[in-house]
Structure formats: C-alpha cells, structure tokens
C-alpha positions in Angstrom: -7.1 28.5 -3.9 -6.4 28.1 -0.2 -4.6 25.2 1.5 -7.7 23.5 3.0 -9.2 23.4 -0.5 -6.0 21.9 -1.9 -5.8 19.3 0.8 -9.5 18.3 0.3 -8.9 18.1 -3.5 -5.9 16.0 -2.9 -7.6 13.7 -0.7 -10.5 13.2 -3.1 -8.2 12.6 -6.1 -5.9 10.3 -4.3 -8.6 8.3 -2.7 -10.4 7.9 -6.0 -7.2 6.8 -7.8 -6.5 4.3 -5.0 -9.9 2.6 -5.4 -9.8 2.4 -9.1 -6.2 0.8 -9.0 -7.0 -1.5 -6.2 -10.2 -2.7 -7.8 -8.3 -3.4 -11.1 -5.6 -5.2 -9.3 -8.1 -7.3 -7.4 -9.8 -8.3 -10.8 -6.7 -8.8 -12.8 -4.7 -10.6 -10.1 -7.1 -13.6 -9.7 -5.7 -15.6 -12.5 -2.1 -15.2 -11.3 -3.0 -16.1 -7.7 -4.8 -19.2 -8.8 -1.5 -20.2 -10.7 0.5 -19.3 -7.5 -1.6 -21.4 -5.3 -2.0 -24.4 -7.8 -5.7 -23.8 -8.5 -6.8 -23.6 -4.7 -9.4 -21.0 -5.4 -10.4 -20.5 -1.7 -6.8 -19.7 -0.8 -6.4 -17.5 -3.9 -9.5 -15.4 -3.0 -8.4 -15.1 0.7 -4.9 -13.9 -0.3 -6.4 -11.6 -2.8 -8.5 -10.0 -0.3 -5.6 -9.5 2.2 -3.5 -8.1 -0.6 -6.1 -5.5 -1.7 -6.8 -4.6 2.1 -2.9 -4.2 2.5 -2.8 -2.1 -0.7 -5.6 0.1 0.4 -4.0 0.7 3.9 -0.5 1.5 2.5 -1.8 3.7 -0.1 -4.2 5.7 2.1 -1.6 5.8 4.8 0.9 7.3 2.4 -1.7 9.8 1.2 -2.5 11.0 4.7 1.2 11.2 5.8 2.2 13.2 2.9 -0.7 15.6 2.9 1.0 18.1 5.0 2.9 20.7 3.0 5.6 23.2 4.0 4.8 25.6 1.2 2.2 28.4 1.3 -0.8 28.4 -1.3 -1.5 32.1 -2.0 -2.7 31.7 -5.6 -4.5 29.1 -7.7 -1.1 28.5 -9.6 0.6 27.6 -6.3 -2.3 25.3 -5.3 -2.3 23.4 -8.6 1.7 23.0 -8.4 1.3 21.6 -5.0 -1.6 19.4 -6.0 0.3 18.2 -9.1 3.3 17.2 -6.9 1.2 15.4 -4.4 -0.7 13.5 -7.0 2.4 12.6 -8.7 3.8 11.1 -5.5 0.7 9.1 -5.0 0.8 7.8 -8.7 4.4 6.6 -8.1 3.6 4.8 -5.0 0.4 3.3 -6.7 2.5 2.0 -9.4 5.3 0.7 -7.2 3.1 -1.2 -4.7 1.7 -3.7 -7.2 5.1 -4.3 -8.8 6.6 -5.3 -5.4 3.7 -7.5 -4.6 4.1 -9.1 -8.0 7.7 -9.8 -7.5 7.0 -11.4 -4.2 4.3 -13.7 -5.6 6.5 -14.5 -8.5 9.1 -15.7 -6.1 6.7 -17.7 -4.1 5.4 -19.4 -7.3 9.0 -20.4 -8.3 9.7 -21.7 -4.9 6.4 -23.9 -5.0 7.3 -25.1 -8.4 10.8 -26.1 -7.3 9.4 -27.9 -4.3 6.9 -29.8 -6.4 9.6 -30.9 -8.8 11.7 -32.2 -5.8 9.0 -34.4 -4.5 9.4 -38.0 -5.6 6.5 -39.6 -7.3 4.9 -36.3 -8.4 5.4 -35.1 -12.1 6.9 -31.8 -12.5 4.8 -28.8 -13.6 7.0 -28.4 -16.8 6.6 -32.0 -17.5 2.9 -31.7 -17.5 2.9 -28.6 -19.7 5.2 -29.9 -22.4 4.0 -33.1 -24.0 5.5 -34.4 -27.1 2.6 -35.7 -29.2 3.4 -36.3 -32.8 0.6 -35.3 -35.2 1.7 -38.3 -37.6 1.2 -41.8 -36.2 4.5 -43.8 -36.2 5.2 -45.7 -39.5 2.9 -43.3 -41.6 5.3 -40.5 -42.4 6.1 -39.3 -45.7 9.2 -40.0 -47.6 11.4 -37.0 -48.2 12.5 -36.2 -51.7 10.9 -36.1 -55.2 8.9 -39.0 -56.5 10.3 -40.5 -59.7 
C-alpha cells in the first residue's frame, strides 16, 4: 500500500464519516434548537443550517490539515496503521465538536430562561411546566383509617 492510496482512503473514509455524523446531528438537533429558541421554527432551522455548515467546515478542515504524515508507508501493515491513527483522530474530533456545540447551546438556553424569568408580567418557564392540579376535587377526598 503506497502513501497516495492511504491518503485517498483516509479522505474517503473521513468524508463519509463526517457526512453521516453531520446528517445525524442536523436531524437530532432540531427539537433541542426549537426549545433553545422558544419554538421559533424559522430561527431554529437557520441556526441548524449554520451549525451543520460550521461542523462540516471544521471537520473537513481538520481532515485536510492532518492528512500529511511524517512516516513512510512501505507495506500494507504500515499503511493500515497510519490509516487507523488518522481515522481515530477524525473520530475524536467528530465526537468533540457536537459536545462543544451542545454545551454552548445549553448555556444559551439557560440564559434565555433566566432572562425570561426576570421579565415582569411574564410567567416563568418553570411555572408553566409545573402545575399542581389535584386529581380529587376539594371536599371529596376520602377519610383515612378503617371504617367501623
């Protein structure tokens, strides 16, 4: 296995992994973005597109920057070892990028919720989610204890 074949295989595998992960993130992140942006679907969709675009640019940029290797590939074994190290690096980056993005969006959501709770005249999000409705109407509860 020569170095050119190793590089081409690395590019093919890395690009495929990036597309699969990016597509999955775009699909799975919609509900979270809708929550972050208080149900504003147009804004959530626009931010999702920007995040996916940034994900692709960062991932493919990393792949191309780390493609060069200082080692020599003079056997199939050396080629596979180099390829496994390079793919491992890509997988680590593909795993870290969504986590960093998720942390930033979670922080944005917490700030928005705090801002909403501080505004006078608007109910807090937590107050809207926790309603205390009793299943038994007042005055119709049962008396505790054995009947004699």
